[in-house]
Phi, psi and omega in degrees: 000137181294147185298317185301314177304317175300315184290329178292319182297321173301318173299313182298317184299322177291316177301323179279346182073036191251099182304316186291323181286325178301308184300310182308301185282342165298319179285321172305318180302315174300309184299327179265012174060036168286142180297128188293324179294320179295328179288325177285316187284310188268357176247284185291317181287330177299318180293327176292326174301314182296315183290325180291328177294317175302323177290321174300325179274000177080019179264353176215161183231180191302321182304325181286326172297319183292327180284327179292316178305313178303318182289317178295320174298318179306312181292321179300318179306324179280320186279322186311314181304341187251017172289132179295143181311317187294337181273344181250012181287146180043072182287142177275100179277129179238121179277124179225144179185163173268137185289160182312133180095346182236122181259008181284134185225357182303306182296319180298317181295320176303316182293320176303311180297315179294321182287320173305315180295336179271002172107354178288147170267105189272121179258104184269122178274348184089210181247169181051044191275127172310136193297323185288352182288327183297312179292322179303310181293318182299322175298321182297324193253000190039065192288152173281330186197160172235134180238116176250141182226160172199147174257344187261130177295337186282351178249003187296326186301329180302331179294318179295324181296315178304310180302318175304315182295323179299321181292318180299327184273352177079026183237011180302313188278002181278344186210166173271143184237118178239140178238146182205173181129159184309319180271001181279128178240167177298321179301315179298315182302315180293321186294330183262003170093016176282168179270338182179174174215177182210151179283332181207175187295325180296312178296328176302322182289319179300311183297312182297317182291321177300306182300313184299321178298347178266000178286141185284153187295334182255029188300335184254012174295157182297324187292324183287318171303315179300316181297320187289327177297314184295320186299318183266357187304308181293327182297306183298324177302317182290318181289323179301325175297312177301326183301329186289343183275122168282078190303326178299309181302313183301307182294331175291320174302319179295320179290319176298319181298319185269348185312308194286349178255339182272311182305310181306338186290341187283337180049055181283140185260347175228162182280165179302313183292320176302320177297304183300315185295314180295322180289325175304324184262013180050044168266172183288140178229181176279328182194165180289155174288152178229131189201068178293149180278089183250037188306283185290336183284336181294346180290344178295336177283340191285311346273164176202162179277158180301323177300320174294320181302312185272353177235358181241115190303317179299312176300319182298314186289330179291321180290326177299315183295315183294315180294324176295322183288300188284330176280342182056061175252153183279325186220120177268132175254114191271070170284127173257303178187173181252034184242013184292307177301313186303316179303310183294331177278350175107005173284157180275130183233135178259131190241081181290156178303318190236016176230168179290132182301157185215140176284100181268341183224107182278164172294149186282328179202152184308317184300342177278353176290137174221133181293123179272149179286134177276101185217175181305134187096350175269160177287329178298324178291318181297326179290322174301310184292321176297322179278341169287326171287317178300322178296314180297320186289318179292332183290326176303334183259010182054046181233179180244151176241122175253109178289158184218136181221159180283135177283168187301323177289317174309302183309311180298318181289335170293318183291313186255347182104129185296306184306320182290315183295325183287323179291322181289336174304328186275321189256340186212061185298328182299319181292323180292317184291328178291317178293328174297321174303319187287312178295327177300317180299314183293315185294324180291321175295315179297318180299319177296317176295326174299305183304320187268324185259305181289319180050054178292165172297321175221156169233122186257131170259124182274128172241165176214328192269001167282085188214120186284012174242003177249301178232146175290159183297327181291321178299310182302318185287353174266356182239253184293323178306316179295325184289318176300318180286319187268342184246298197283318182297319173294326183298314179300317176300320181298327177260015173053044177252145174292145175277104185255125183230130174248134178224112180266018172294157185276336183214078178293161167284092186301319183296347179279349185306316181285346178300332179241019175061046179297132179257324182223133185231115179264114190238180181231128177249129175243096178313325183282350173258014183301326181289344181257359169124359170290124191248153180257190188288332175298309182301312188294319181291314185298317186269328183231357190302326181302325185258336190236140170271134182243161173196133178148014187291331195276131176282129186290339183290342178292337183281358185279338183260105179250028172288164180304316183293320179297314182297317185293326177295320177297313184296314186287322182296318183297317177297314180300317179300313181298314182300316179295312182297308184294322177300314185292323176301310182303313180303329181255024176066029177237173186216358180196359195272079183189146179239138176275107192205165175270154178273346171225170180293136170289137186306129185287358174256011183273179181286159176263331186283349172289325180286320180292343174297324182277301183304319181287330176296320173300305183300322184278311185266337188306303185307321178294314182294322182293318180295315174300329183264306187267326178100000000 
């Protein structure tokens, strides 16, 4: 068989995601004495480049990329041992992993695959990686680079910790450090001392290649390490002093102390509940409602640990009440974590004292899934009881409590692992759909208990996979989309409750919103992803605002900076956002149907005064802004 035909067959096998064919032609390449390195580069890697380009053009989605990666690795397992020594000398080792507290691995796996195809030797630490593991493995392998990812705002701080550990070890300047994930911006990367970030896997390869080429040849020499230790000694000493300070507790105490003198100055004429309900109906209000997602951070007013907040109904309710009061928000959204269903289904979940729980051990097979009864002792029951208490406490303040629970697809990916579920959607969809029926049964029962026992003012269902870079619209509507339309939309109508959806995806399928009669949509806006479908309030109000109330424009990362300059920026940005939203509403014949909110949860280890910089600004300046624009 001609070499060209073998190389094309290897590329085609990767594009089709066919492990067996990839293995067959990898062996045939060896049998026909095709150079192993050439077979990888001009066969397998070429196929990966083809499917990656299709992905960038919106012609392929994540499940196809995951299967393509599997096929590429299957072929590489056969070919790699036969690579000639001269082509494999001095491998460029790159350590990759998702930081501690986060079990999402799809983006990380895609970056790993593309970097492997580009010739890097990827050492994959997996997800929920202990922070000190990155430096340890980097030293062992004299790494060219480290690539860290996260999807959760609550775990982003771990990236800075890793970089500080590299500085302590004297190896920070020996390698390239890249950070990535949906909430990671270039500004954040710079602020934690990373060398770069990238918007997608292909760009990540280009960035790593460029940065790695600038490393000095002796970057791992003893003298370089000693010099680096001295360089960062003073910087680390200053940071060490700051790390001992619990900025959340200190700022919470200050807010509590000043609360009774500050809040009365706002002279508000209607209650929080009246304001939110009126805005939901697009009636005239005194100002726009404000409701940043300050779920776990609110525990600093109680105070209690994150573990107590997420597992103790009373502590959760106390945190909701305190956050509503001291942050002065109109509607509290009660996210604890996204592992509730996973724990009740039997997956292993880690509960650190001060970080978000994470599903660390998935079930081995779908057949082992059994729908659990939601009863005392389960996490689902605790969530219901917590929201029952929280609703009672927020109503005492004439405010609203919005309970939150995982949708069936989020639940399944936590139980079995997102990469596995999305891959199986392509190869064994019937098994995934059957499992989705089981998580749907659990989620439906949880929703009914919320409606009947907890009786929150709203119930928010969390989705994630209605995302135009993960699943196509048709694929999504065959899975969770169909369930939302056929099961949950009718359920919400049965209990006469508005359909509330939270989606922290960067580029949702916006046109699907109306498929399940969404009344309120909590979204995330990533300006860097605008060309891929991330949309701002102007687009959303103009195209969907008559039917749907939106909230989520504000990046939660902004609240990490409570320096005088950072607080002033938050205040100015908050004023500008209100002006823009109200102008857009007026231009579209509306007057109040929008909420000033964050698209994801504000990191629960952050400061509290950065939140009041926004919420107090809305309360203080909002009425005047509203009157000037709406009248």
